[in-house]
Every structure is written in C-alpha cells, then in structure tokens.
C-alpha positions in Angstrom: -28.3 -8.3 -8.8 -25.8 -7.3 -6.1 -23.6 -4.3 -6.4 -21.1 -2.3 -4.4 -20.8 1.5 -4.4 -17.3 3.0 -4.2 -15.5 6.3 -4.8 -12.1 7.9 -4.9 -12.2 11.5 -4.3 -15.9 11.6 -4.9 -15.3 10.2 -8.4 -17.9 7.4 -7.8 -18.6 4.0 -9.3 -21.0 1.1 -9.1 -19.2 -2.2 -9.1 -20.9 -5.3 -10.5 -19.0 -8.7 -10.1 -20.1 -11.2 -12.7 -18.1 -13.9 -11.0 -20.5 -13.9 -8.0 -23.8 -12.7 -9.5 -25.6 -12.7 -12.7 -25.0 -9.4 -14.7 -27.3 -8.4 -17.7 -25.7 -8.9 -21.1 -26.7 -5.3 -22.2 -24.2 -3.4 -20.2 -24.7 -0.2 -22.2 -28.3 -0.1 -21.1 -27.5 -1.2 -17.5 -24.9 1.5 -17.3 -27.3 4.2 -18.4 -30.0 3.0 -15.9 -27.9 2.5 -12.8 -25.8 5.7 -13.3 -28.8 8.0 -13.3 -28.6 10.3 -10.3 -32.4 10.6 -9.8 -33.8 7.4 -11.1 -30.9 5.0 -10.5 -28.3 4.5 -7.9 -26.2 7.3 -9.3 -22.5 7.2 -10.4 -19.9 8.6 -12.6 -19.5 5.2 -14.2 -20.0 1.4 -13.9 -17.3 -1.1 -13.4 -17.9 -4.7 -14.3 -15.6 -7.3 -13.0 -15.3 -10.5 -15.1 -13.2 -13.7 -15.0 -9.9 -13.5 -16.9 -7.5 -16.2 -18.1 -4.5 -13.9 -18.3 -5.0 -12.1 -15.0 -6.6 -12.3 -11.6 -9.7 -10.7 -13.1 -10.9 -8.5 -16.0 -12.2 -4.9 -15.6 -14.6 -3.3 -18.0 -15.6 0.5 -17.6 -18.7 2.2 -18.7 -19.7 5.8 -18.8 -23.1 7.0 -17.7 -24.0 7.4 -21.3 -23.3 3.6 -21.9 -20.1 4.1 -23.8 -17.3 1.7 -22.8 -13.8 2.9 -22.4 -10.4 1.1 -22.0 -9.1 2.2 -18.7 -10.1 4.3 -15.7 -7.6 5.5 -13.0 -10.0 6.1 -10.1 -12.1 3.2 -11.2 -9.1 0.8 -11.1 -8.2 2.0 -7.5 -11.8 1.3 -6.4 -11.7 -2.2 -8.1 -8.4 -3.1 -6.5 -9.7 -2.0 -3.1 -12.7 -4.2 -3.6 -10.5 -7.2 -4.5 -7.9 -6.8 -1.9 -9.8 -5.7 1.2 -13.6 -6.0 1.1 -15.9 -8.6 -0.2 -14.0 -10.8 -2.6 -12.2 -14.1 -2.1 -8.8 -12.2 -2.2 -9.7 -10.6 1.1 -9.7 -14.0 2.8 -6.5 -14.9 1.2 -4.9 -11.8 2.3 -3.5 -11.1 -1.1 -2.0 -7.6 -1.6 -0.8 -7.7 -5.2 -3.1 -8.4 -8.1 -3.3 -8.1 -11.9 -6.2 -7.2 -14.0 -6.9 -7.3 -17.7 -8.3 -4.3 -19.6 -8.7 -3.2 -23.1 -5.4 -1.5 -22.6 -3.7 -4.8 -21.6 -2.8 -6.3 -18.3 -2.2 -3.8 -15.5 -1.2 -4.4 -11.8 -2.3 -3.1 -8.4 -1.2 -3.3 -4.9 -2.4 -2.4 -1.4 0.1 -1.1 1.1 -0.2 1.2 4.1 -3.9 1.7 3.4 -3.1 3.2 0.0 -4.0 1.6 -3.4 -1.6 1.9 -6.3 -2.3 0.9 -10.0 -0.1 0.9 -13.0 -1.2 3.2 -15.8 -0.8 2.3 -19.5 2.0 4.1 -21.2 0.9 6.9 -23.6 0.3 5.8 -27.1 0.0 9.4 -28.4 1.4 12.6 -27.1 1.1 16.0 -28.8 2.5 19.1 -27.0 1.7 22.8 -27.5 -1.2 22.4 -29.9 -2.8 25.7 -31.2 -6.5 25.1 -31.5 -8.6 27.6 -33.2 -11.8 28.4 -31.3 -14.6 30.7 -32.2 -14.0 33.8 -30.1 -17.4 33.7 -28.4 -16.8 30.0 -27.4 -13.1 30.4 -26.4 -12.1 29.0 -23.0 -10.2 31.0 -20.4 -8.8 33.6 -21.0 -11.9 34.9 -22.7 -12.4 36.2 -26.2 -9.3 34.5 -27.5 -9.6 32.8 -30.9 -6.8 30.3 -30.3 -5.8 28.4 -27.4 -2.8 26.3 -26.5 -3.3 22.8 -25.2 -1.6 19.5 -25.0 -2.9 15.9 -25.8 -2.2 12.6 -24.2 -3.8 9.3 -25.1 -3.3 6.8 -22.3 -6.0 4.6 -23.9 -8.3 7.4 -22.8 -7.9 10.8 -24.7 -7.1 13.8 -22.5 -6.5 17.4 -23.4 -4.5 19.4 -21.0 -4.6 23.2 -20.6 -2.5 25.1 -18.2 -4.1 28.1 -16.4 -3.0 30.6 -13.8 -6.2 30.3 -11.6 -8.0 27.1 -11.7 -10.9 28.4 -9.6 -11.7 31.0 -12.2 -12.6 28.3 -14.7 -16.3 28.0 -15.8 -15.7 24.4 -16.6 -18.7 23.4 -18.7 -18.6 26.6 -20.8 -14.8 26.7 -21.1 -14.3 22.9 -21.7 -17.2 22.3 -24.2 -15.5 23.9 -27.4 -12.4 21.8 -26.7 -14.3 18.6 -25.8 -16.1 18.7 -29.1 -13.4 20.3 -31.3 -13.1 18.6 -34.7 -9.4 18.1 -34.2 -10.2 15.3 -31.7 -12.5 13.4 -34.1 -16.1 12.2 -33.6 -15.5 10.9 -30.1 -13.9 14.0 -28.8 -11.7 14.3 -25.7 -11.7 14.8 -22.0 -10.5 18.2 -21.0 -8.3 19.0 -18.0 -7.4 22.4 -16.6 -4.2 22.4 -14.7 -2.7 24.9 -12.3 1.0 24.2 -11.3 1.6 25.1 -7.7 5.2 23.9 -7.5 7.3 21.2 -9.2 5.8 18.5 -7.1 2.2 19.6 -6.9 -0.7 20.6 -9.2 -4.4 21.3 -9.1 -6.6 19.6 -11.7 -10.3 20.0 -12.8 -11.6 17.7 -15.4 -14.6 17.7 -17.7 -15.2 14.1 -18.7 -16.8 13.0 -21.9 -19.6 10.4 -21.4 -20.3 12.1 -18.1 -20.6 15.5 -20.0 -19.7 17.5 -17.0 -17.1 18.0 -14.3 -16.1 15.1 -12.2 -14.7 15.7 -8.7 -11.7 13.6 -9.5 -10.2 11.9 -12.6 -7.3 9.5 -12.1 -6.5 9.2 -15.8 -6.8 12.9 -16.3 -4.5 13.5 -13.3 -2.0 11.1 -14.9 -2.3 12.7 -18.3 -1.7 16.2 -16.6 1.3 14.9 -14.8 2.8 13.4 -17.9 2.6 16.7 -19.8 4.0 18.7 -16.9 6.8 16.1 -16.6 7.5 16.2 -20.3 7.7 20.0 -20.4 9.9 20.1 -17.2 7.3 21.8 -15.2 7.0 18.8 -12.8 9.2 16.3 -11.0 8.0 13.0 -9.7 6.4 12.2 -7.3 3.6 14.6 -8.0 0.7 15.4 -5.8 -2.5 16.2 -7.6 -5.1 18.3 -5.8 -8.5 17.3 -7.0 -11.8 19.1 -6.1 -12.1 17.6 -2.6 -9.2 15.2 -2.3 -5.8 14.3 -3.6 -3.9 11.6 -5.7 -0.3 10.9 -6.2 1.3 10.1 -9.5 4.8 8.5 -9.8 6.8 8.6 -13.1 9.8 6.3 -13.0 11.8 7.1 -16.1 15.2 8.4 -17.1 14.4 11.8 -18.7 16.3 12.1 -22.0 15.9 15.6 -23.4 15.1 16.4 -27.0 14.7 20.1 -28.2 14.4 21.3 -24.6 11.6 18.8 -23.6 11.8 15.3 -22.0 11.2 12.3 -24.4 8.1 10.3 -24.3 9.9 7.1 -25.4 10.8 5.9 -22.0 7.5 6.6 -20.2 6.7 3.0 -19.3 6.4 3.1 -15.6 3.6 5.4 -14.4 1.7 4.7 -11.2 -1.5 6.2 -9.7 -2.0 6.2 -5.9 -5.1 7.1 -4.0 -7.4 6.4 -1.1 -10.6 4.8 -2.5 -13.5 3.9 -0.2 -16.3 1.5 -0.4 -19.4 3.3 0.7 -22.0 0.5 0.7 -23.3 -2.6 -1.0 -26.8 -3.4 -2.0 -29.1 -5.4 -4.3 -31.1 -4.2 -7.3 -34.5 -5.6 -7.8 -35.9 -6.4 -11.3 
C-alpha cells in the first residue's frame, strides 16, 4: 500500500489514495497502526482519498485513535496540495481549483501563488461566553479558579476557545484536560484552543486535540474557530493571521457584520477560508 506524508505547520498526515491503490476496509485499525509514532509511520491523522460522484474526490479524516471526523483544516490543505501539485492526475492537467466532498458537505480548494486555500464549513452551533464550572484543583489558567469563561464553535468539529493573556504560560495538557472532558460537551468532548489576541489582525493559538489527546503544533479548524469567535466578539477583523507553534495560517471571513446586543451575528458566516503552506515530505510503501 502506497502512502504520502504531508504536513502543514508540523500538523502531519498520512495520505492514502484509494483511487490508485488498495486501501484496507478497516480504516479505524489502519489509522491506529499507521499513526503510531514509534511503531508506525507516525502522524496526527490519516487522510483517505476516495472517488466521489458529487465532487472531484472525497476526503475522509481519521484521528490516531481511529475515530473519524467530518472536516480537518490542515488536512484539507495537504490533500488539495496533493491533488493540485504532486502525484495525482490533476497535476498533469494543471488544474488549480477543485472540489471535495466531506461529511460536512462539498467544499472547495484552490492553489494560487504557492498558497493553498480551502473553504471551511459554516458554523452549525456557536455559544459565546460560557461559564464552565471546574473543580478548583483542575482549573485551567489562571490557576485555582472554580469557573472559567470559554466559547464554543462547532464547524462540524467541536472547538472550545479560551482567551488568555500569555499563551506561553499555558500547561496545555493539564489546563485543557478538564475542559476537553467536561460533561457540558457530552461523551465525545471537545477540542480546546487557547488564544492570545496580538492585534485586530493577528492571534496566537495553541490547540489540544481530542483523538490525538495532546497538543498539535497547528490546527486549521481550531484556528478558524478561534477567528470566528474573535470576529463575533469584535476583537478581530479579517484577514486574520494565526501564529501557530512553528508557523502561521491565514483566515478570511467575508461577511457583512450585523450587530446584535453588541456582538456580530453568526447568521451570515457563510464564507470562511483557510490559507496555508502545506508541504509533501515524502512518499513510500507499506509492506504487509
């Protein structure tokens, strides 16, 4: 079975193309085996490309624990790069704009000026300024607080956003865990993003991802969710640069901001784009 290894801001993925090679049916198991850092190839997730009748191709995303999720920002950037530039038939055709189907519907991507842009699904649920009760000994930053204010955005992937003054002071596993598994978010929990606003066009984000159960060095959907919350609260203005742990992403929100009770409305958030510079690292073949 052939594979391609790609990353965007060190958020890394293994790409399997079922149109060109046989892919095992038990994708949950193969995701667990291949994602393992010491005994497999190692990755933050698996992307499987399949044929699609409604788009140029279909994307499926799997966490290292085998769970499947609807959409992945950095993973989509990597997959569009694979299609447009590297080893697929589209590279020979010189195609620069493509569509791909996901569990969140059909999305679009394009390749211009050595940058990849993908459309992000509109939020299907937003809750601002939630007050979550946390046991004092488990409370995230600042310490020893029994209640924390956070925000929630579901862009077909659930994200909790917590604004902080100093992102480097976060002990991300310790501080995110009581939020990640908080009963408010149900049995599947949520991803947790800590966000520092640098100015109205720039933020820094650190993300704890469920399914990875640790910090990833970049998270496209988490970056978008963070920008959505900052935009709704009038902290941010598009375009927005997102500083990840070792790189950056750009988020574009093209909407007319109607204001309700001092905050922008979520009703017209239908045109959100994520831009990054993914790279294909290598390709190989798995035996057995």
